[in-house]
C-alpha positions as CSV (number, residue, x, y, z in Angstrom):
1,X,13.6,-16.7,-7.8
2,X,10.5,-15.6,-9.8
3,X,8.2,-18.2,-11.2
4,X,8.4,-16.6,-14.6
5,X,11.1,-14.7,-16.5
6,X,10.8,-11.2,-15.0
7,X,13.3,-8.4,-15.5
8,X,16.3,-9.1,-13.4
9,X,16.9,-7.0,-10.4
10,X,13.5,-5.2,-10.6
11,X,11.9,-5.7,-7.2
12,X,8.3,-6.4,-6.1
13,X,5.4,-5.4,-8.2
14,X,7.7,-3.4,-10.5
15,X,9.0,-6.6,-12.1
16,X,5.6,-7.9,-13.2
17,X,4.6,-4.3,-14.2
18,X,7.6,-4.1,-16.5
19,X,6.8,-7.5,-17.8
20,X,3.3,-6.4,-18.8
21,X,3.2,-2.6,-18.9
22,X,-0.3,-2.5,-20.4
23,X,-1.7,-3.8,-17.1
24,X,0.6,-1.6,-15.0
25,X,-0.8,1.7,-16.4
26,X,-4.4,1.2,-15.1
27,X,-3.2,-0.3,-11.8
28,X,-0.9,2.6,-11.1
29,X,-3.7,5.1,-12.1
30,X,-6.1,3.4,-9.7
31,X,-3.6,3.5,-6.9
32,X,-2.8,7.1,-7.5
33,X,-6.5,8.0,-7.2
34,X,-6.9,5.9,-4.0
35,X,-3.7,6.9,-2.2
36,X,-2.9,10.4,-3.6
37,X,-6.0,12.0,-4.9
38,X,-8.0,14.7,-3.0
39,X,-9.4,13.1,0.1
40,X,-10.5,13.7,3.7
41,X,-8.0,11.0,4.8
42,X,-4.4,12.0,4.5
43,X,-2.0,10.3,2.1
44,X,-0.2,8.9,5.2
45,X,-3.5,7.4,6.6
46,X,-4.3,5.8,3.2
47,X,-0.8,4.4,2.9
48,X,-1.2,3.0,6.4
49,X,-4.3,1.1,5.3
50,X,-2.3,-0.4,2.4
51,X,0.7,-1.3,4.6
52,X,-1.6,-2.8,7.2
53,X,-3.4,-5.0,4.7
54,X,-0.1,-6.0,3.1
55,X,1.3,-7.0,6.6
56,X,-1.8,-9.1,7.2
57,X,-1.2,-10.8,3.9
58,X,2.5,-11.3,4.8
59,X,3.6,-9.6,1.6
60,X,7.1,-8.4,2.5
61,X,7.6,-6.1,-0.5
62,X,4.2,-4.3,-0.3
63,X,4.1,-3.9,3.5
64,X,7.7,-2.5,3.5
65,X,7.4,-0.1,0.6
66,X,3.9,1.2,1.6
67,X,5.0,1.4,5.2
68,X,8.0,3.5,4.1
69,X,5.7,5.8,2.0
70,X,3.3,6.1,5.0
71,X,6.2,7.0,7.3
72,X,7.5,9.5,4.7
73,X,4.0,11.3,4.8
74,X,4.0,11.0,8.6
75,X,7.2,12.9,9.3
76,X,9.3,9.8,9.2
77,X,7.4,8.0,12.0
78,X,8.5,4.4,11.3
79,X,7.6,3.4,14.8
80,X,3.9,4.4,14.3
81,X,3.8,2.4,11.0
82,X,5.3,-0.7,12.8
83,X,2.7,-0.3,15.6
84,X,-0.2,0.0,13.2
85,X,1.0,-3.1,11.3
86,X,1.2,-5.1,14.6
87,X,-1.7,-3.7,16.7
88,X,-3.7,-0.8,15.2
89,X,-6.0,-0.7,18.3
90,X,-3.0,0.2,20.4
91,X,-1.5,2.7,17.9
92,X,-1.5,6.4,18.4
93,X,-4.0,7.0,15.6
94,X,-7.5,8.5,15.5
95,X,-10.4,6.3,16.6
96,X,-11.8,6.8,13.1
97,X,-8.7,5.3,11.5
98,X,-8.8,2.4,14.0
99,X,-12.4,1.7,12.9
100,X,-11.4,1.9,9.2
101,X,-8.5,-0.4,9.7
102,X,-10.8,-2.9,11.4
103,X,-12.9,-2.8,8.2
104,X,-9.8,-3.2,6.1
105,X,-8.7,-6.2,8.2
106,X,-12.1,-7.9,7.5
107,X,-11.9,-7.2,3.7
108,X,-8.4,-8.7,3.7
109,X,-10.0,-12.0,4.8
110,X,-13.3,-11.7,2.8
111,X,-15.5,-8.8,1.9
112,X,-18.4,-10.8,3.5
113,X,-16.7,-10.5,6.9
114,X,-17.6,-6.8,7.0
115,X,-20.7,-6.3,9.2
116,X,-23.1,-3.5,9.7
117,X,-21.6,-3.1,13.2
118,X,-18.2,-2.4,11.6
119,X,-19.7,0.3,9.4
120,X,-21.7,1.7,12.3
121,X,-18.5,1.9,14.4
122,X,-16.7,3.8,11.6
123,X,-19.6,6.2,11.1
124,X,-19.8,6.8,14.9
125,X,-16.1,7.8,14.8
126,X,-16.9,10.3,12.0
127,X,-16.1,8.2,8.9
128,X,-17.8,9.4,5.7
129,X,-19.3,7.1,3.1
130,X,-16.3,8.0,0.8
131,X,-13.8,7.0,3.5
132,X,-15.6,3.7,4.1
133,X,-15.8,3.0,0.4
134,X,-12.2,3.8,-0.3
135,X,-11.0,1.8,2.7
136,X,-12.8,-1.2,1.3
137,X,-11.4,-0.6,-2.1
138,X,-7.8,0.0,-0.9
139,X,-8.0,-3.2,1.1
140,X,-9.3,-5.1,-1.9
141,X,-6.7,-3.6,-4.3
142,X,-3.8,-4.3,-1.9
143,X,-4.9,-7.9,-1.4
144,X,-4.9,-8.3,-5.1
145,X,-1.5,-6.7,-5.5
146,X,-0.1,-8.7,-2.6
147,X,-1.2,-11.9,-4.4
148,X,0.2,-10.6,-7.7
149,X,3.6,-9.9,-6.1
150,X,3.9,-13.1,-4.1
151,X,2.1,-15.3,-6.6
152,X,5.0,-14.6,-9.0
153,X,7.6,-14.9,-6.3
154,X,9.1,-11.5,-7.0
155,X,12.2,-10.3,-5.3
156,X,12.2,-7.9,-2.3
157,X,15.3,-6.0,-1.3
158,X,16.4,-6.4,2.4
159,X,17.9,-3.0,2.8
160,X,15.4,-0.6,4.5
161,X,17.2,2.4,2.9
162,X,16.0,1.1,-0.5
163,X,12.4,1.5,0.6
164,X,13.0,4.9,2.2
165,X,14.6,6.2,-1.0
166,X,11.9,4.7,-3.2
167,X,9.2,6.1,-0.9
168,X,10.5,9.6,-1.3
169,X,10.3,9.3,-5.1
170,X,6.7,7.9,-5.0
171,X,5.6,10.5,-2.4
172,X,6.9,13.2,-4.7
173,X,5.9,11.9,-8.1
174,X,3.0,9.4,-7.5
175,X,2.7,5.9,-8.8
176,X,1.9,6.5,-12.4
177,X,4.5,9.2,-12.8
178,X,7.1,7.0,-11.3
179,X,7.1,5.0,-14.6
180,X,8.7,5.9,-17.8
181,X,7.7,5.4,-21.5
182,X,5.1,2.6,-22.1
183,X,4.6,2.0,-18.4
184,X,8.0,0.5,-17.7
185,X,9.1,1.3,-14.1
186,X,11.6,4.1,-13.6
187,X,15.1,3.0,-12.8
188,X,15.8,1.9,-9.3
189,X,17.5,4.7,-7.3
190,X,21.0,4.0,-6.2
191,X,21.3,3.2,-2.5
192,X,23.9,5.1,-0.5
193,X,26.2,2.8,1.4
């Protein structure tokens, strides 16, 4: 049960965003830039960073929805997403993404945990300054959003199909465009039985 009076039946971050749409708009715009804008990292790789940080923060809603979006962009590879969330060093991903996830893991704890050796590792694997910058910012934004979602005790659906269907909508339309007038979240898609 949410700690404040949030819209009934609206899951995860969407409940607080509907409660205060004027804050939802800039958050969604930032996430669209970070996760969907033109970039040398794929949308799937950037979503993996968000899902990984959310898993480390034990935020069920965020790790599940962003894991589903990552899988959507990675040809439905839910096993890869699960592996990255549990053990990125053992996952079938590029050495560069492994190095970036190591940075993200440290940011999730504290930005001061990131060392020059972490940055050097990423650069040695081919990471650009933009990729390093955006990895740090994605990890920071996701940590904030995880605390927003869990700090208000929002509701998270149990059915994986909900997340798959929502992932397809977000992958197609983006975060900001998945809202309707005045920043209120678009209706939740029906889940096939």
